[in-house]
Backbone bond lengths (Angstrom), bond angles and torsions (degrees), N, CA, C in turn:
res aa  C-N    CA-C-N  psi(-1)  N-CA   C-N-CA  omega(-1)  CA-C   N-CA-C  phi
1 M - - - 1.456 - - 1.531 110.09 -
2 T 1.312 115.16 155.22 1.453 120.88 178.35 1.527 109.93 -96.00
3 R 1.304 115.79 169.12 1.469 119.59 176.57 1.526 111.09 -59.97
4 Q 1.332 115.38 -37.94 1.458 118.56 179.14 1.525 110.51 -61.90
5 D 1.317 117.44 -42.92 1.466 120.95 176.86 1.526 111.17 -60.48
6 D 1.326 116.01 -41.92 1.464 120.17 179.20 1.528 111.02 -64.66
7 R 1.334 116.29 -42.37 1.477 119.99 177.95 1.517 111.19 -60.12
8 V 1.317 116.14 -46.45 1.462 120.79 -179.08 1.527 110.33 -61.73
9 W 1.326 116.97 -44.01 1.468 121.17 178.65 1.526 109.96 -59.41
10 C 1.329 116.74 -45.91 1.465 120.59 -179.54 1.526 111.44 -61.48
11 I 1.319 116.52 -47.53 1.470 119.96 -179.17 1.526 110.31 -62.45
12 E 1.317 117.43 -42.95 1.470 120.25 179.09 1.530 111.12 -58.93
13 Q 1.327 116.12 -44.75 1.467 119.68 -178.71 1.527 111.35 -66.04
14 L 1.332 116.63 -39.96 1.472 120.07 -179.37 1.532 111.61 -68.04
15 I 1.316 116.75 -38.96 1.465 119.87 177.58 1.526 109.84 -64.14
16 R 1.307 116.64 -41.92 1.472 119.69 178.24 1.535 110.91 -62.43
17 K 1.323 116.27 -40.28 1.460 120.17 -179.25 1.522 111.23 -66.99
18 E 1.332 116.90 -49.34 1.457 121.41 -174.49 1.527 113.07 -81.93
19 G 1.330 116.98 -28.48 1.457 120.55 -178.00 1.523 113.64 85.87
20 F 1.333 116.25 4.05 1.463 121.04 177.63 1.527 108.33 -159.46
21 L 1.323 116.11 165.33 1.459 121.75 179.26 1.520 109.92 -91.87
22 D 1.295 116.17 117.22 1.463 122.91 174.79 1.534 105.91 -98.29
23 P 1.328 119.01 128.41 1.465 120.29 -178.16 1.533 113.79 -55.49
24 R 1.317 117.96 -26.79 1.466 121.15 179.49 1.524 112.23 -68.89
25 M 1.330 117.24 -16.50 1.462 120.79 -179.26 1.523 111.69 -62.38
26 Y 1.340 117.44 -32.43 1.461 120.38 -179.27 1.529 111.16 -61.24
27 E 1.329 116.20 -48.33 1.460 119.82 -178.56 1.519 111.65 -69.04
28 C 1.315 117.27 -39.42 1.458 121.19 177.82 1.528 109.92 -61.60
29 A 1.317 116.61 -46.26 1.468 121.12 179.68 1.524 110.77 -63.30
30 Q 1.314 117.14 -38.27 1.466 121.14 177.71 1.526 110.37 -61.59
31 Q 1.321 116.81 -46.97 1.466 120.19 179.86 1.522 111.58 -64.17
32 C 1.321 116.62 -39.64 1.466 119.99 177.37 1.524 110.92 -63.57
33 A 1.325 117.09 -40.02 1.462 121.18 -179.99 1.526 110.93 -67.27
34 I 1.319 117.31 -39.11 1.461 121.21 179.79 1.528 110.96 -66.50
35 S 1.329 115.79 -41.70 1.463 119.53 -177.00 1.527 112.77 -83.72
36 G 1.310 116.35 -4.25 1.467 120.34 -179.16 1.511 109.61 109.34
37 R 1.310 115.58 132.17 1.465 120.85 -176.74 1.527 110.68 -54.80
38 P 1.329 117.48 132.80 1.470 119.62 177.60 1.526 110.90 -56.63
39 E 1.326 115.49 145.11 1.458 120.29 -176.90 1.518 113.07 -71.20
40 S 1.328 116.70 -22.89 1.463 120.27 -179.11 1.519 109.56 -148.27
41 K 1.323 114.74 165.81 1.463 119.70 176.08 1.520 110.27 -62.96
42 E 1.327 116.62 -37.30 1.460 120.59 -178.41 1.528 111.42 -62.00
43 S 1.327 116.77 -40.73 1.468 118.61 178.22 1.531 110.83 -69.60
44 L 1.333 117.35 -33.76 1.463 120.82 174.31 1.523 109.86 -64.04
45 Y 1.330 117.31 -45.10 1.461 120.99 -179.50 1.526 111.09 -62.73
46 T 1.328 116.93 -37.22 1.464 120.42 176.79 1.522 109.98 -64.55
47 S 1.328 116.48 -43.66 1.468 120.47 177.23 1.519 110.82 -61.35
48 W 1.320 116.92 -39.66 1.464 121.85 179.88 1.528 110.55 -64.90
49 E 1.321 117.57 -45.31 1.467 120.46 179.29 1.533 110.26 -62.30
50 D 1.326 117.11 -41.62 1.464 120.95 176.80 1.526 110.64 -62.71
51 W 1.339 115.99 -42.23 1.468 120.92 -179.59 1.531 110.48 -62.14
52 K 1.329 116.23 -44.76 1.472 119.56 -179.47 1.527 110.92 -62.32
53 N 1.327 116.99 -37.67 1.469 120.18 179.38 1.524 111.90 -69.12
54 M 1.331 116.71 -36.60 1.468 120.63 -179.61 1.525 112.81 -80.45
55 H 1.342 117.31 -22.35 1.462 122.34 -176.64 1.528 109.90 -130.02
56 P 1.340 116.39 73.74 1.473 117.83 -179.39 1.522 111.24 -64.81
57 Q 1.334 115.02 154.30 1.472 120.04 178.74 1.517 109.40 -67.99
58 D 1.330 114.64 145.63 1.458 119.95 176.47 1.525 111.27 -70.41
59 F 1.325 115.31 -28.25 1.453 121.28 180.00 1.523 107.91 -147.87
60 P 1.311 117.69 142.69 1.474 119.36 179.09 1.528 110.76 -73.72
61 L 1.318 116.43 141.61 1.458 121.30 175.83 1.517 109.16 -91.59
62 N 1.321 116.14 130.83 1.457 117.55 173.63 1.530 108.75 -91.57
63 N 1.301 117.23 174.05 1.458 120.78 -173.49 1.527 113.43 -59.77
64 S 1.311 118.81 -32.27 1.461 119.86 -178.29 1.536 111.80 -76.59
65 Q 1.338 118.24 -17.23 1.458 121.57 -178.99 1.512 113.39 -93.48
66 R 1.318 117.87 -11.04 1.459 121.26 -176.58 1.518 111.04 -81.13
67 N 1.311 115.33 142.14 1.458 121.95 174.57 1.536 106.97 -87.44
68 K 1.314 116.45 90.93 1.457 120.82 -175.01 1.511 111.06 -84.29
69 L 1.327 115.10 161.46 1.467 120.96 175.32 1.498 110.06 -68.36
């Protein structure tokens, strides 16, 4: 697989987990793809939770602003 494939896989899994697209998912997925695709969804989710803690949103999204599934 290519890095692009890994990024897409990561973003798809994160959207499924959260139920909406968070703009921070792009950068998190990029970092995961660069460092090697996570071995499991659980390790991806752990990376995502760590990423959210290290990179808080500049502004909270309300329900009408979220890109939901």
